Backbone as a printed PyTorch tensor [residue, N CA C, xyz], in Angstrom:
tensor([[[  0.8490,  -1.3340,  -0.0240],
         [  0.0650,  -0.2300,  -0.0690],
         [  0.8030,   1.1640,   0.0280]],

        [[  0.4900,   2.3720,  -0.6970],
         [  1.1270,   3.6800,  -1.0420],
         [  1.2630,   4.0920,   0.4760]],

        [[  2.1500,   4.8850,   0.7310],
         [  2.0430,   5.9470,   1.8630],
         [  2.3980,   7.1080,   1.4800]],

        [[  2.4930,   8.3580,   2.4410],
         [  2.6200,   9.5060,   1.8790],
         [  4.3140,   9.6400,   0.9220]],

        [[  5.1880,   9.0000,   1.6380],
         [  6.5880,   8.8580,   1.1080],
         [  6.3520,   8.3990,  -0.3550]],

        [[  5.7640,   7.1870,  -0.3770],
         [  5.6610,   6.8350,  -1.7400],
         [  4.9460,   7.6920,  -2.8260]],

        [[  3.7710,   8.3900,  -2.2170],
         [  3.3250,   9.1860,  -3.3650],
         [  4.0400,  10.3240,  -3.6080]],

        [[  4.9950,  11.0180,  -2.5000],
         [  5.7290,  12.0460,  -2.7890],
         [  6.8700,  11.5490,  -3.6190]],

        [[  7.3810,  10.4310,  -3.6660],
         [  8.4710,   9.7110,  -4.5560],
         [  8.1020,   9.7030,  -5.8780]],

        [[  6.4020,   9.1970,  -6.2180],
         [  5.9490,   9.1900,  -7.1340],
         [  6.1940,  10.5330,  -7.9160]],

        [[  5.4070,  11.5100,  -7.2740],
         [  5.1540,  12.7380,  -7.6330],
         [  6.5440,  13.2550,  -8.0640]],

        [[  7.3600,  13.4580,  -7.4170],
         [  8.9890,  13.7440,  -7.8740],
         [  9.3810,  13.2250,  -9.4710]],

        [[  9.2720,  11.7650,  -9.2580],
         [  9.6830,  11.2500, -10.4840],
         [  9.0150,  11.4330, -11.7410]],

        [[  7.3670,  11.5560, -11.4290],
         [  6.6310,  12.2240, -12.5870],
         [  7.0070,  13.5590, -13.0290]],

        [[  7.4100,  14.3670, -12.3090],
         [  7.8920,  15.7530, -12.2590],
         [  8.9740,  15.9950, -12.9830]],

        [[  9.9060,  14.9710, -12.5460],
         [ 11.4280,  14.8820, -13.5510],
         [ 11.1060,  14.5430, -15.0750]],

        [[ 10.5040,  13.2710, -14.9840],
         [ 10.2280,  12.8250, -16.3270],
         [  9.6080,  13.6970, -17.1880]],

        [[  8.4750,  14.7440, -16.7360],
         [  7.7480,  15.5580, -17.2810],
         [  6.4410,  14.5620, -17.7890]],

        [[  6.1160,  14.0330, -17.2610],
         [  4.8810,  13.3750, -17.7240],
         [  3.6690,  13.5900, -17.5330]],

        [[  3.5250,  14.4270, -16.6230],
         [  2.1170,  15.2810, -16.3190],
         [  2.5340,  16.9300, -16.4610]],

        [[  1.5740,  17.0950, -17.3330],
         [  1.5160,  18.5700, -17.7290],
         [  0.4080,  19.5530, -16.7560]],

        [[ -0.6680,  18.8970, -16.4930],
         [ -1.4990,  19.6680, -15.7930],
         [ -2.0160,  18.8910, -14.7160]],

        [[ -2.9740,  19.4590, -13.7450],
         [ -3.0740,  18.9380, -12.6720],
         [ -4.2500,  17.6510, -13.0500]],

        [[ -4.8400,  17.6910, -13.9120],
         [ -5.9190,  16.6730, -14.3390],
         [ -5.3600,  15.1930, -14.4250]],

        [[ -4.1690,  15.5060, -15.5590],
         [ -3.1700,  14.6710, -16.0800],
         [ -2.7300,  13.9370, -14.7140]],

        [[ -2.0710,  14.7860, -13.9100],
         [ -1.4680,  14.4090, -12.6130],
         [ -2.0630,  13.5530, -11.4220]],

        [[ -3.6920,  13.9120, -11.5480],
         [ -4.5410,  13.1820, -10.7820],
         [ -5.0750,  11.8160, -11.3690]],

        [[ -5.1110,  11.7360, -12.5340],
         [ -5.2600,  10.5430, -13.3230],
         [ -4.3340,   9.6760, -13.3840]],

        [[ -3.0020,  10.4000, -13.1050],
         [ -2.0200,   9.1020, -13.2740],
         [ -1.7590,   8.7160, -11.5570]],

        [[ -1.8680,   9.7980, -11.0570],
         [ -1.8420,   9.2300,  -9.5590],
         [ -3.0080,   8.2600,  -9.1940]],

        [[ -4.1290,   8.3730,  -9.5270],
         [ -5.0160,   7.4630,  -9.3640],
         [ -4.8660,   5.8940,  -9.8860]],

        [[ -4.1970,   6.0260, -11.0070],
         [ -3.9130,   4.5320, -11.6960],
         [ -3.0560,   4.1360, -10.3840]],

        [[ -2.1010,   4.5720, -10.0870],
         [ -0.7590,   4.3280,  -9.3750],
         [ -1.6040,   3.7060,  -8.1570]],

        [[ -2.4780,   4.6410,  -7.4190],
         [ -2.6650,   3.9740,  -6.0560],
         [ -3.8250,   2.7280,  -6.4780]],

        [[ -4.8060,   2.8970,  -7.4980],
         [ -5.4300,   1.8300,  -7.7560],
         [ -4.8890,   0.4530,  -8.3570]],

        [[ -3.6820,   0.6500,  -8.8300],
         [ -2.7460,  -0.5570,  -9.0670],
         [ -2.5810,  -1.2760,  -7.7970]],

        [[ -1.9700,  -0.3060,  -7.0180],
         [ -1.4820,  -0.7230,  -5.5850],
         [ -2.5490,  -1.4890,  -4.3910]],

        [[ -3.7250,  -0.6580,  -4.6900],
         [ -4.7420,  -1.2570,  -3.8300],
         [ -5.5730,  -2.3180,  -4.1480]],

        [[ -5.5460,  -2.4830,  -5.5490],
         [ -6.3750,  -3.7390,  -5.8760],
         [ -5.5030,  -5.0940,  -5.7260]],

        [[ -4.1360,  -4.9930,  -5.7780],
         [ -3.5840,  -6.0460,  -5.4690],
         [ -3.4700,  -6.4970,  -4.1200]],

        [[ -4.0400,  -5.2540,  -3.1640],
         [ -4.0310,  -5.5740,  -1.5390],
         [ -5.4210,  -5.9130,  -1.4980]],

        [[ -6.3100,  -5.9060,  -2.0780],
         [ -7.6780,  -6.0990,  -1.7980],
         [ -7.8730,  -7.5850,  -1.0260]],

        [[ -7.5600,  -8.3500,  -1.7980],
         [ -7.7200,  -9.7580,  -1.2480],
         [ -6.7240,  -9.9850,   0.0750]],

        [[ -7.1410, -10.2520,   1.2080],
         [ -6.3020, -10.1830,   2.3080],
         [ -5.5560, -11.3990,   2.3960]],

        [[ -4.1910, -11.3760,   2.7270],
         [ -3.4450, -12.4260,   2.7160],
         [ -3.6940, -13.5430,   3.7860]],

        [[ -4.5490, -13.1200,   4.9900],
         [ -4.9530, -13.9150,   5.8940],
         [ -6.2380, -13.7000,   6.3300]],

        [[ -6.9700, -14.4700,   6.8990],
         [ -8.2820, -14.0750,   7.3060],
         [ -8.4620, -13.3710,   8.5590]],

        [[ -7.2980, -12.7820,   9.1260],
         [ -7.5460, -11.9240,  10.3890],
         [ -8.3870, -10.6290,   9.7940]],

        [[ -8.4080, -10.1550,   8.7300],
         [ -8.7280,  -8.8860,   8.4950],
         [-10.1310,  -9.0900,   8.0230]],

        [[-10.8350, -10.3630,   7.4430],
         [-12.3490, -10.5310,   7.7330],
         [-12.6410, -10.9070,   8.5370]],

        [[-12.0300, -11.5290,   9.5160],
         [-12.5610, -11.7560,  11.1370],
         [-12.6130, -10.2920,  11.7280]],

        [[-11.8900,  -9.4920,  11.2670],
         [-11.7880,  -7.9900,  12.0800],
         [-13.2690,  -7.1340,  11.4680]],

        [[-13.4870,  -6.9710,  10.0200],
         [-14.7150,  -6.8020,   9.5140],
         [-16.0950,  -7.4800,   9.9090]],

        [[-15.8580,  -8.6690,  10.0450],
         [-17.0850,  -9.6310,  10.7040],
         [-17.3090,  -9.1420,  12.0360]],

        [[-16.2970,  -8.8330,  12.7540],
         [-16.5530,  -8.2930,  14.1790],
         [-17.3140,  -7.1590,  13.9680]],

        [[-16.6740,  -5.9620,  13.3830],
         [-17.2440,  -4.7790,  13.3680],
         [-18.7480,  -4.8640,  12.7260]],

        [[-18.7750,  -5.8060,  11.6240],
         [-20.3170,  -5.6910,  11.2140],
         [-21.2850,  -6.2260,  12.4220]],

        [[-20.9960,  -7.1880,  13.1600],
         [-21.5160,  -7.8170,  14.3070],
         [-21.9350,  -6.7110,  15.3440]],

        [[-21.0680,  -5.8430,  15.4990],
         [-20.6950,  -4.6130,  16.6000],
         [-21.8120,  -3.4110,  16.2310]],

        [[-21.8510,  -3.4610,  14.9380],
         [-22.7900,  -2.4700,  14.4570],
         [-24.4000,  -2.8360,  14.4670]],

        [[-24.4580,  -3.9890,  14.0510],
         [-25.6490,  -4.6450,  14.1400],
         [-26.4890,  -4.6890,  15.5130]],

        [[-25.2750,  -5.0750,  16.6850],
         [-25.6350,  -4.9360,  18.1120],
         [-26.3310,  -3.6570,  18.6160]],

        [[-25.0260,  -2.6340,  17.9850],
         [-25.7640,  -1.1510,  18.3580],
         [-26.7660,  -0.7970,  17.6740]],

        [[-27.2150,  -1.0150,  16.4470],
         [-28.4470,  -1.0810,  15.9230],
         [-29.6210,  -1.6470,  16.8480]],

        [[-29.3500,  -2.7380,  17.3050],
         [-30.3820,  -3.4900,  18.0010],
         [-30.6770,  -2.4260,  19.3950]],

        [[-29.6430,  -2.7020,  19.9680],
         [-29.9240,  -1.8950,  21.1940],
         [-30.4420,  -0.4880,  21.1630]],

        [[-29.9920,   0.4380,  20.0220],
         [-30.8390,   1.4150,  19.9380],
         [-32.3050,   1.3930,  19.5150]],

        [[-32.6150,   0.4980,  18.7970],
         [-34.2680,   0.2060,  18.4070],
         [-34.8990,  -0.2110,  19.7640]],

        [[-34.3100,  -1.2660,  20.4740],
         [-34.9300,  -1.7230,  21.6700],
         [-34.7210,  -0.7110,  23.0200]],

        [[-34.0490,   0.4110,  22.9130],
         [-33.9210,   1.2230,  24.0170],
         [-34.9360,   2.3570,  23.6140]],

        [[-35.1200,   2.6030,  22.3290],
         [-36.1830,   3.3280,  22.1160],
         [-37.6830,   2.6920,  22.1150]],

        [[-37.7270,   1.5020,  22.0370],
         [-39.1730,   1.1440,  22.1200],
         [-39.2550,   0.8670,  23.5890]],

        [[-38.5270,   0.8060,  24.5380],
         [-38.7200,   0.6460,  25.9620],
         [-38.9860,   2.3540,  26.5160]],

        [[-38.4440,   3.1250,  26.0040],
         [-38.6030,   4.5050,  26.3030],
         [-40.0930,   4.5820,  25.9650]],

        [[-40.6410,   4.5130,  24.6490],
         [-41.7540,   4.5890,  24.3410],
         [-42.8070,   4.1200,  25.3740]],

        [[-42.6110,   2.5110,  25.8410],
         [-43.3580,   1.8900,  26.6570],
         [-43.2890,   2.5300,  28.0580]],

        [[-42.2010,   3.0260,  28.6090],
         [-42.0940,   3.5950,  29.6450],
         [-43.0840,   5.1710,  29.6830]],

        [[-42.9290,   5.7990,  28.7520],
         [-43.6340,   6.8270,  28.5680],
         [-45.2110,   6.5240,  28.6460]],

        [[-45.6650,   5.4530,  27.8110],
         [-47.2290,   5.0330,  27.7200],
         [-47.3340,   4.8710,  29.0960]],

        [[-46.4950,   3.9190,  29.9720],
         [-46.9890,   3.6200,  31.5430],
         [-47.0870,   4.4650,  32.1920]],

        [[-45.9330,   5.5300,  32.0250],
         [-45.9020,   6.6890,  32.9520],
         [-47.3860,   7.8570,  32.7550]],

        [[-47.6110,   7.9140,  31.7000],
         [-49.0640,   8.5050,  31.3140],
         [-50.4230,   7.9400,  31.9210]],

        [[-50.0150,   6.4810,  31.8810],
         [-51.5380,   5.7960,  32.5050],
         [-51.4400,   6.1230,  34.0650]],

        [[-50.2410,   5.8270,  34.5430],
         [-49.9020,   6.0600,  36.1740],
         [-50.6120,   7.2530,  36.5790]],

        [[-50.1250,   8.6970,  35.5030],
         [-50.5910,  10.0300,  35.9560],
         [-52.2260,   9.9490,  35.9550]],

        [[-52.8650,   9.4270,  35.1540],
         [-54.3280,   9.2080,  35.0080],
         [-54.8710,   8.3550,  35.9940]],

        [[-54.1090,   7.2520,  36.3500],
         [-54.8310,   6.3320,  37.6090],
         [-54.7200,   6.8390,  38.9080]],

        [[-53.4920,   8.1010,  39.0020],
         [-53.4270,   8.4960,  40.3890],
         [-53.8110,   9.8830,  40.4080]],

        [[-54.6010,  10.3230,  39.5600],
         [-55.2940,  11.9920,  39.3500],
         [-54.3910,  12.6250,  39.2750]],

        [[-53.2900,  12.6750,  38.7110],
         [-51.8560,  13.7160,  38.3650],
         [-52.2620,  14.5280,  37.1370]],

        [[-53.3320,  14.0260,  36.3270],
         [-53.4460,  15.0100,  35.5320],
         [-54.8900,  15.5000,  35.0460]],

        [[-54.8910,  16.4450,  34.5480],
         [-56.4990,  16.8370,  34.3560],
         [-56.9760,  16.2300,  33.0610]],

        [[-58.6630,  16.1540,  32.8690],
         [-59.1370,  15.7660,  31.6860],
         [-58.9510,  16.6450,  30.8750]],

        [[-59.3330,  16.2640,  29.1090],
         [-58.8090,  17.1380,  28.3970],
         [-60.1400,  18.0400,  28.1940]],

        [[-59.8960,  19.6750,  28.1640],
         [-60.6650,  20.3560,  28.3970],
         [-62.0170,  20.3020,  26.9570]],

        [[-63.0840,  20.7880,  27.4950],
         [-64.1500,  20.6600,  26.4720],
         [-63.8460,  21.7790,  25.1880]],

        [[-64.4000,  21.2350,  24.1970],
         [-64.0350,  22.3520,  22.8480],
         [-65.4680,  23.2170,  22.4260]],

        [[-66.5620,  22.5140,  22.4630],
         [-67.4530,  23.2350,  21.9970],
         [-68.4940,  23.5540,  23.4380]],

        [[-69.3540,  24.3640,  23.0620],
         [-70.4630,  24.8080,  23.9090],
         [-71.4400,  23.4830,  24.4610]],

        [[-71.6350,  22.5660,  23.5690],
         [-72.3370,  21.6230,  24.0150],
         [-71.6890,  20.6090,  24.7930]],

        [[-70.3170,  20.4410,  24.6700],
         [-69.4170,  19.5890,  25.4140],
         [-69.2570,  20.6490,  27.1560]],

        [[-69.0740,  21.7750,  27.0150],
         [-69.1110,  22.4080,  28.1080],
         [-70.1660,  22.2560,  29.1270]],

        [[-71.5020,  22.6000,  28.2260],
         [-72.7570,  22.1980,  29.0300],
         [-72.9600,  20.7180,  29.4140]],

        [[-72.2410,  19.9400,  28.7640],
         [-72.5130,  18.4100,  29.1150],
         [-71.6280,  18.1860,  30.5430]],

        [[-70.6130,  18.6970,  30.6590],
         [-69.4870,  18.3890,  31.6530],
         [-70.0110,  19.1140,  32.6560]],

        [[-70.6700,  20.4520,  32.7880],
         [-71.2240,  21.1130,  34.0060],
         [-72.2980,  20.3170,  34.5110]],

        [[-73.2350,  20.0030,  33.6180],
         [-74.3910,  19.1120,  34.2060],
         [-73.8430,  17.8710,  34.9330]],

        [[-72.9230,  17.1840,  34.3200],
         [-72.6430,  16.0520,  34.7690],
         [-71.4290,  16.1980,  36.0930]],

        [[-71.1900,  17.4380,  36.4640],
         [-70.2900,  17.6880,  37.5080],
         [-69.0630,  17.4010,  37.1640]],

        [[-68.3840,  17.0640,  36.0940],
         [-67.1900,  16.7290,  35.6090],
         [-66.2980,  17.7880,  35.7460]],

        [[-66.0960,  18.6380,  36.9760],
         [-65.1670,  19.5260,  37.1570],
         [-65.2360,  20.0050,  38.4110]],

        [[-63.8390,  20.8180,  38.5010],
         [-63.5820,  21.4440,  39.8780],
         [-63.2700,  22.9860,  39.6500]],

        [[-64.1670,  23.7510,  40.5110],
         [-64.0050,  25.1200,  40.5590],
         [-62.2750,  25.5490,  41.2140]],

        [[-61.6350,  26.6430,  40.7670],
         [-60.4540,  27.0600,  41.4330],
         [-61.0630,  28.1770,  42.5570]],

        [[-60.1800,  28.3230,  43.5250],
         [-60.5620,  29.4020,  44.6270],
         [-60.8400,  30.8280,  44.1760]],

        [[-61.5150,  31.2620,  44.6890],
         [-61.4380,  32.8180,  44.3920],
         [-60.3680,  33.5380,  44.1600]],

        [[-59.2060,  33.1780,  44.7170],
         [-58.0080,  33.9340,  44.7340],
         [-57.6160,  33.6150,  43.1150]],

        [[-57.7770,  32.8020,  42.4690],
         [-57.3980,  32.5000,  41.4050],
         [-57.6370,  33.6900,  40.5420]],

        [[-56.5920,  34.2720,  39.7900],
         [-56.8090,  35.3470,  38.6110],
         [-56.5930,  34.9300,  37.3100]],

        [[-57.4450,  35.0390,  36.3640],
         [-57.5220,  34.4280,  35.0720],
         [-57.5640,  35.9010,  34.5130]],

        [[-56.8310,  35.7900,  33.4520],
         [-56.4860,  36.9730,  32.5160],
         [-56.7440,  36.7900,  30.9120]],

        [[-57.5600,  35.3490,  30.9510],
         [-58.2310,  34.8230,  29.5930],
         [-59.6250,  34.8300,  29.7270]],

        [[-60.1580,  33.5350,  29.4530],
         [-61.5820,  33.5230,  29.5850],
         [-62.1040,  33.3070,  30.9410]],

        [[-63.0660,  33.2170,  31.0140],
         [-63.8440,  32.9650,  32.5560],
         [-63.9420,  31.6370,  32.6020]],

        [[-63.6760,  30.7840,  31.8710],
         [-63.7240,  29.1740,  31.6930],
         [-62.3120,  28.6920,  32.6570]],

        [[-61.3340,  29.8250,  32.7910],
         [-60.1370,  29.4480,  33.3860],
         [-60.4360,  28.9760,  34.7520]],

        [[-61.4240,  29.3250,  35.3070],
         [-61.7840,  28.9200,  36.6120],
         [-61.9350,  27.5860,  36.7410]],

        [[-62.1380,  27.0710,  35.6170],
         [-62.8920,  25.6630,  35.6920],
         [-61.4940,  24.3780,  35.3830]],

        [[-61.2840,  23.5110,  36.5150],
         [-60.5250,  22.7450,  36.3440],
         [-61.2930,  21.6370,  35.5590]],

        [[-61.1030,  20.8480,  34.6640],
         [-61.8530,  20.0070,  33.8660],
         [-61.3040,  18.7390,  34.3100]],

        [[-61.8480,  18.1490,  35.5210],
         [-61.4570,  16.9410,  35.8250],
         [-62.6990,  16.5470,  36.9730]],

        [[-62.7800,  14.8900,  36.9730],
         [-63.6470,  14.3100,  37.6050],
         [-63.3050,  14.4790,  39.2430]],

        [[-64.3310,  15.1230,  39.8290],
         [-64.0820,  15.5040,  41.4450],
         [-63.8490,  14.1500,  42.1560]],

        [[-64.4620,  12.9610,  41.5080],
         [-64.5660,  11.5520,  42.0080],
         [-63.3950,  10.8660,  42.2730]],

        [[-62.2290,  11.4320,  41.0330],
         [-61.0340,  10.8000,  41.2810],
         [-59.8750,  11.8600,  41.9460]],

        [[-59.3720,  11.0890,  43.1470],
         [-58.7730,  11.9860,  43.8630],
         [-57.1510,  12.1830,  43.4650]],

        [[-56.5750,  13.2060,  43.7000],
         [-54.8880,  13.1620,  43.4610],
         [-54.1240,  12.1110,  44.6540]],

        [[-53.6970,  11.0900,  44.1880],
         [-52.6960,  10.5300,  45.3050],
         [-51.4540,  10.3900,  45.1220]],

        [[-50.6580,  11.5310,  45.8250],
         [-49.4240,  11.5980,  45.5270],
         [-48.3120,  10.6700,  45.9160]],

        [[-48.4630,   9.9090,  46.9170],
         [-47.8170,   9.0500,  47.6540],
         [-48.1170,   7.8060,  46.6950]],

        [[-49.1380,   7.6340,  46.4200],
         [-49.5110,   6.0720,  45.5800],
         [-48.7040,   6.3810,  44.0620]],

        [[-48.8540,   7.3950,  43.7580],
         [-47.9660,   7.5960,  42.4140],
         [-46.6220,   7.6770,  42.4890]],

        [[-46.0770,   8.2580,  43.6330],
         [-44.4790,   8.4370,  43.5170],
         [-44.0220,   7.0510,  43.5910]],

        [[-44.8440,   6.2570,  44.6730],
         [-44.2930,   4.5760,  44.9900],
         [-44.4650,   3.9400,  43.3740]],

        [[-45.5980,   4.2100,  42.7530],
         [-46.0740,   3.3550,  41.5070],
         [-44.5330,   3.9770,  40.5750]],

        [[-44.2160,   5.0780,  40.4800],
         [-43.1400,   5.7820,  39.6190],
         [-41.7140,   5.0670,  40.0480]],

        [[-41.4060,   4.8190,  41.2970],
         [-40.3150,   4.1420,  41.8420],
         [-40.1300,   2.8200,  41.0510]],

        [[-41.2700,   2.1310,  41.4300],
         [-41.2180,   0.8120,  41.0200],
         [-40.9450,   0.8790,  39.2740]],

        [[-41.6810,   1.7520,  38.7440],
         [-41.5930,   1.8820,  37.3160],
         [-39.7680,   2.2560,  36.6630]],

        [[-39.5120,   2.9800,  37.4210],
         [-38.0370,   3.4360,  37.5330],
         [-36.9620,   2.1470,  37.5510]],

        [[-37.1810,   1.4020,  38.3580],
         [-36.3710,   0.3640,  38.9290],
         [-36.6300,  -0.8460,  37.6890]],

        [[-37.8090,  -0.8410,  37.3020],
         [-37.9330,  -1.9350,  36.1830],
         [-37.3930,  -1.5000,  34.7520]],

        [[-37.6040,  -0.2930,  34.7560],
         [-36.9600,   0.3750,  33.6330],
         [-35.5720,   0.1200,  33.6610]],

        [[-34.9720,   0.2730,  34.6250],
         [-33.3480,   0.5020,  34.4960],
         [-32.9080,  -1.1190,  34.5020]],

        [[-33.8710,  -2.0350,  35.3150],
         [-33.1630,  -3.7420,  34.9930],
         [-33.9540,  -4.0660,  33.4670]],

        [[-34.7040,  -3.5790,  32.9090],
         [-34.8460,  -3.8360,  31.5070],
         [-34.0490,  -3.2880,  30.3820]],

        [[-33.4970,  -1.9240,  30.7740],
         [-32.4130,  -1.2170,  29.8740],
         [-30.9990,  -2.2250,  30.2770]],

        [[-30.7360,  -2.7360,  31.3080],
         [-29.8550,  -3.3360,  31.6940],
         [-29.2790,  -4.3490,  30.7800]],

        [[-30.6750,  -4.9530,  30.7620],
         [-31.1080,  -6.1890,  29.6920],
         [-30.6180,  -5.9970,  28.2620]],

        [[-31.2290,  -5.0440,  27.9390],
         [-30.7560,  -4.9550,  26.4690],
         [-29.4020,  -4.2910,  26.3480]],

        [[-28.8740,  -3.7290,  26.9150],
         [-27.3310,  -3.2190,  27.0740],
         [-26.1640,  -4.2270,  27.0030]],

        [[-26.6960,  -5.0410,  27.8710],
         [-25.6350,  -6.4550,  28.1800],
         [-26.1900,  -7.5270,  27.1230]],

        [[-27.2400,  -7.5620,  26.3640],
         [-27.6950,  -8.6130,  25.5860],
         [-28.4120,  -7.9290,  24.6470]],

        [[-27.8870,  -7.3440,  23.4510],
         [-29.0770,  -6.7930,  22.4080],
         [-30.0120,  -7.6970,  22.0710]],

        [[-29.4780,  -8.9920,  21.6500],
         [-30.2490, -10.1050,  21.0520],
         [-31.4760, -10.4180,  21.7240]],

        [[-31.4450, -10.2140,  23.1880],
         [-32.5730, -10.5490,  24.0570],
         [-33.3850,  -9.3560,  24.3510]],

        [[-33.1930,  -7.9820,  23.4800],
         [-33.9470,  -6.8580,  23.8300],
         [-35.4380,  -7.1160,  23.8110]],

        [[-35.8110,  -7.8240,  22.7110],
         [-37.2060,  -7.9060,  22.3840],
         [-38.1100,  -8.6010,  23.6550]],

        [[-37.3130,  -9.3910,  24.2720],
         [-38.0790, -10.0260,  25.3950],
         [-37.9570,  -9.2520,  26.5230]],

        [[-36.5640,  -8.2310,  26.8340],
         [-36.8900,  -7.5460,  27.7890],
         [-37.8560,  -6.2070,  27.6060]],

        [[-38.0510,  -5.6630,  26.2090],
         [-39.3190,  -4.7750,  26.4840],
         [-40.4600,  -5.4350,  26.5800]],

        [[-40.6520,  -6.6630,  25.8580],
         [-42.1170,  -7.4320,  26.1140],
         [-42.3830,  -7.6910,  27.8280]],

        [[-41.1810,  -8.0720,  28.3400],
         [-41.4420,  -8.3530,  29.5890],
         [-41.7640,  -6.9740,  30.5580]],

        [[-40.9740,  -5.8880,  29.9580],
         [-41.5010,  -4.6380,  30.5550],
         [-43.1130,  -4.2160,  30.5300]],

        [[-43.5030,  -4.5450,  29.4490],
         [-44.6260,  -4.0770,  28.5690],
         [-46.0260,  -4.7450,  29.5300]],

        [[-45.5280,  -5.8260,  30.0620],
         [-46.1620,  -6.9650,  30.6090],
         [-46.5190,  -6.2590,  32.0450]],

        [[-45.7330,  -5.4930,  32.6430],
         [-45.7360,  -5.3510,  34.0150],
         [-47.0440,  -4.3150,  34.4140]],

        [[-47.3230,  -4.2840,  35.5430],
         [-48.1620,  -3.1360,  36.0430],
         [-47.9800,  -2.7020,  37.1490]],

        [[-47.7850,  -1.1370,  37.3600],
         [-47.5860,  -0.9410,  38.4040],
         [-48.4210,   0.0600,  39.2710]],

        [[-49.8500,  -0.0110,  39.1020],
         [-50.5910,   0.3970,  39.4210],
         [-51.3790,  -0.0920,  40.7130]]])
């Protein structure tokens, strides 16, 4: 294989002999010299190079699998966290969009009024918290469930990082867990 010193020697020899006149001719000649040298070296003399390439290919596939399964695990974690927030009363219901929906929610009693000290600079409907009063906010239960969720997530992520081929099992096992 040519190194910098060989290319420099080739350049000097070509310049002395006047073989190249312009840059395009020089680059074409240089490409021929490099191609001739590298074509003869394409076939590895021993299998260590092909083993190295196979190992790098396997590592690339493992990294791709890890990324895929970590993304799937993150998505599943977010879905479970959203479910826990709703179960333990940490999020409000979606606000009504039409007058009919507002009237239906008010007549059904599916709202909470903010206290009088709340200042609204927008709509008078900002005083409404669109949440079912029957669903109580349970901070202690939510925090305990989130702690269990984080521990299970950490274990599943560790399983993916140590054995990417078993990532699908780690994600499905995590998805099957219940934290409520």
